[in-house]
C-alpha positions, 0 to 999 in steps of 0.5 A, a space after each residue: 469439541 470445545 477444546 479443539 476449536 479453542 486453539 487460538 488459530 481462528 482469532 490469529 488468522 482472523 486478525 492477520 489476514 485482514 491486517 495483511 490485506 490492509 497493508 498490501 492495499 495501503 502499499 498499492 495505494 501509496 505507490 499509485 499516489 506516488 506515481 500519479 504525483 510524479 507524473 503531475 510534477 513532470 507534466 507541470 514542471 517539464 524536463 530539466 533544461 539548463 539552457 533556461 537558467 
């Protein structure tokens, strides 16, 4: 029974699943922050108008 349980599959999954979830969460958070900063920049700067120059 011990040999069957000690196949390195459990630790591999235990390491990869949290890592993948972390990567996905980081990607979502980075995209969210990028969108928020872009919206803030648009609101503060406004649209580009060559007539103001």
